[in-house]
C-alpha positions as semicolon CSV with decimal commas, in nm:
position;residue;x (nm);y (nm);z (nm)
1;X;19,805;11,906;18,818
2;X;19,526;11,901;18,548
3;X;19,196;11,848;18,634
4;X;19,076;11,504;18,730
5;X;18,835;11,317;18,464
6;X;18,511;11,128;18,563
7;X;18,541;10,825;18,437
8;X;18,183;10,768;18,199
9;X;18,165;10,429;18,342
10;X;18,107;10,558;18,699
11;X;17,911;10,844;18,564
12;X;17,642;10,608;18,408
13;X;17,661;10,385;18,696
14;X;17,614;10,648;18,909
15;X;17,284;10,806;18,700
16;X;17,132;10,418;18,657
17;X;17,171;10,454;19,061
18;X;16,990;10,712;19,134
19;X;16,716;10,625;18,853
20;X;16,664;10,277;19,046
21;X;16,656;10,497;19,344
22;X;16,382;10,742;19,201
23;X;16,166;10,391;19,032
24;X;16,178;10,224;19,351
25;X;16,012;10,509;19,560
26;X;15,791;10,536;19,272
27;X;15,715;10,153;19,335
28;X;15,701;10,154;19,637
29;X;15,489;10,495;19,665
30;X;15,186;10,330;19,400
31;X;15,210;9,952;19,610
32;X;15,105;10,212;19,941
33;X;14,808;10,353;19,715
34;X;14,693;10,009;19,587
35;X;14,696;9,881;19,945
36;X;14,525;10,161;20,050
37;X;14,250;10,126;19,763
38;X;14,229;9,788;19,820
39;X;14,181;9,799;20,194
40;X;13,903;10,109;20,148
41;X;13,731;9,849;19,892
42;X;13,715;9,540;20,113
43;X;13,598;9,788;20,354
44;X;13,346;9,908;20,125
45;X;13,226;9,587;20,018
46;X;13,195;9,423;20,384
47;X;12,973;9,706;20,481
48;X;12,764;9,655;20,121
49;X;12,696;9,317;20,257
50;X;12,628;9,389;20,617
51;X;12,366;9,627;20,449
52;X;12,225;9,374;20,263
53;X;12,193;9,075;20,511
54;X;12,035;9,356;20,712
55;X;11,809;9,416;20,482
56;X;11,728;9,051;20,369
57;X;11,672;9,028;20,811
58;X;11,415;9,314;20,780
59;X;11,240;9,127;20,476
60;X;11,228;8,814;20,639
61;X;11,122;8,984;20,962
62;X;10,823;9,187;20,788
63;X;10,726;8,823;20,629
64;X;10,698;8,671;20,970
65;X;10,511;8,926;21,134
66;X;10,254;8,926;20,843
67;X;10,243;8,597;20,856
68;X;10,158;8,566;21,189
69;X;9,915;8,900;21,197
70;X;9,730;8,672;20,953
71;X;9,696;8,350;21,146
72;X;9,603;8,566;21,484
73;X;9,323;8,712;21,248
74;X;9,211;8,376;21,113
75;X;9,170;8,253;21,434
76;X;8,952;8,593;21,569
77;X;8,734;8,546;21,257
78;X;8,666;8,157;21,331
79;X;8,572;8,204;21,702
80;X;8,333;8,504;21,620
81;X;8,222;8,213;21,376
82;X;8,155;8,006;21,672
83;X;8,068;8,252;21,886
84;X;7,771;8,378;21,632
85;X;7,671;8,004;21,606
86;X;7,583;7,891;21,950
87;X;7,416;8,290;21,983
88;X;7,196;8,194;21,677
89;X;7,069;7,849;21,848
90;X;6,994;8,061;22,173
91;X;6,816;8,351;21,983
92;X;6,614;8,063;21,800
93;X;6,484;7,911;22,124
94;X;6,436;8,253;22,317
95;X;6,206;8,370;22,048
96;X;6,018;8,035;22,008
97;X;5,974;8,021;22,360
98;X;5,859;8,373;22,400
99;X;5,634;8,359;22,090
100;X;5,463;8,012;22,157
101;X;5,380;8,109;22,506
102;X;5,202;8,410;22,362
103;X;5,036;8,307;22,147
104;X;4,987;7,961;22,322
105;X;5,160;7,758;22,016
106;X;5,206;7,363;22,130
107;X;5,553;7,253;22,036
108;X;5,787;7,016;22,207
109;X;6,085;7,197;22,234
110;X;5,949;7,436;22,428
111;X;5,655;7,304;22,596
112;X;5,850;7,248;22,919
113;X;5,925;7,654;22,881
114;X;5,556;7,738;22,830
115;X;5,349;7,494;23,036
116;X;5,303;7,497;23,385
117;X;5,250;7,190;23,599
118;X;4,853;7,150;23,508
119;X;4,957;7,157;23,137
120;X;4,845;7,541;23,096
121;X;5,017;7,791;22,947
122;X;5,165;8,058;23,145
123;X;4,960;8,423;23,147
124;X;5,285;8,578;23,175
125;X;5,583;8,486;22,933
126;X;5,868;8,582;23,129
127;X;5,752;8,283;23,357
128;X;5,833;8,101;23,059
129;X;6,131;8,291;22,947
130;X;6,251;8,216;23,338
131;X;6,251;7,843;23,299
132;X;6,430;7,870;22,983
133;X;6,712;8,061;23,172
134;X;6,693;7,824;23,441
135;X;6,777;7,576;23,257
136;X;7,092;7,443;23,265
137;X;7,228;7,347;22,865
138;X;7,054;7,720;22,827
139;X;7,285;7,831;23,100
140;X;7,604;7,701;22,986
141;X;7,528;7,822;22,643
142;X;7,475;8,185;22,722
143;X;7,828;8,132;22,932
144;X;7,979;7,977;22,642
145;X;7,878;8,286;22,489
146;X;8,017;8,549;22,719
147;X;8,369;8,337;22,747
148;X;8,356;8,390;22,331
149;X;8,260;8,739;22,353
150;X;8,561;8,799;22,609
151;X;8,807;8,607;22,373
152;X;8,730;8,788;22,094
153;X;8,743;9,120;22,302
154;X;9,053;9,051;22,366
155;X;9,232;8,935;22,016
156;X;9,054;9,224;21,896
157;X;9,293;9,450;22,115
158;X;9,591;9,298;22,029
159;X;9,559;9,277;21,680
160;X;9,568;9,665;21,685
161;X;9,819;9,890;21,472
162;X;9,805;9,591;21,150
163;X;10,152;9,594;20,902
164;X;10,041;9,775;20,595
165;X;9,951;9,490;20,387
166;X;9,689;9,385;20,702
167;X;9,544;9,732;20,748
168;X;9,226;9,700;20,520
169;X;9,117;9,379;20,681
170;X;9,142;9,515;21,010
171;X;8,932;9,804;20,921
172;X;8,677;9,526;20,805
173;X;8,752;9,304;21,107
174;X;8,624;9,582;21,328
175;X;8,320;9,596;21,142
176;X;8,280;9,238;21,166
177;X;8,335;9,315;21,524
178;X;8,094;9,531;21,536
179;X;7,767;9,344;21,387
180;X;7,876;9,009;21,641
181;X;7,909;9,197;21,939
182;X;7,571;9,354;21,888
183;X;7,440;8,974;21,785
184;X;7,556;8,797;22,123
185;X;7,456;9,095;22,354
186;X;7,120;9,093;22,238
187;X;7,096;8,723;22,389
188;X;7,342;8,793;22,699
189;X;7,152;9,110;22,785
190;X;6,800;9,108;22,609
191;X;6,561;9,416;22,729
192;X;6,319;9,438;22,441
193;X;6,002;9,363;22,297
194;X;5,893;9,067;22,120
195;X;5,885;9,284;21,788
196;X;6,182;9,435;21,860
197;X;6,397;9,096;21,923
198;X;6,274;8,979;21,634
199;X;6,387;9,210;21,429
200;X;6,665;9,332;21,596
201;X;6,782;8,892;21,566
202;X;6,724;8,908;21,170
203;X;6,884;9,211;21,083
204;X;7,243;9,108;21,363
205;X;7,226;8,774;21,204
206;X;7,238;8,861;20,856
207;X;7,458;9,128;20,905
208;X;7,692;8,932;21,100
209;X;7,681;8,615;20,852
210;X;7,755;8,881;20,560
211;X;8,037;9,088;20,751
212;X;8,179;8,693;20,779
213;X;8,178;8,661;20,428
214;X;8,351;8,952;20,349
215;X;8,646;8,939;20,584
216;X;8,690;8,598;20,378
217;X;8,780;8,765;20,091
218;X;9,106;8,874;20,333
219;X;9,194;8,542;20,464
220;X;9,146;8,278;20,144
């Protein structure tokens, strides 16, 4: 018997079937790669979005922190100004009582401190100052200064470690605090002669006012 010949049509169909199988495999492989690439792209995109949100939140937090720091600094600066005003009034009265008693100057504001029951000036100015220190209004004002000083000192401590954009202002604030503290201490704990008191009064009052104006450069 002769060798059986392969039907050409069958051969073609077989070749086509093999080609289709190969193409199908290639398509499935490509689809798998595409799906994997899409998943990786999606994951990378979501990570970038998350990082963007975190960065925006960090900026927002920094802005809030800076705004709160500014509000706290503005509050303590105003507190120091209030304390300095009361201090100035008390220092003026102390100086007047002290001076008028020594130089026997009559004055409607100071006579009740500098004159004794006979209407004569005290020989010792400490008697006149003692009358002032026992005056209820003066006592209240001194307590106001002391309370103000305590509150200011507390707030200054809380303002440590300022944000980067407030470091220069904080440095200036410390200088203002030093002047304010010296000024309030002059009234709260006087330990000097009249001439020294006058000199320090002018110096501390002027320095405190100058430092306050410098602080406004950061707050206006």
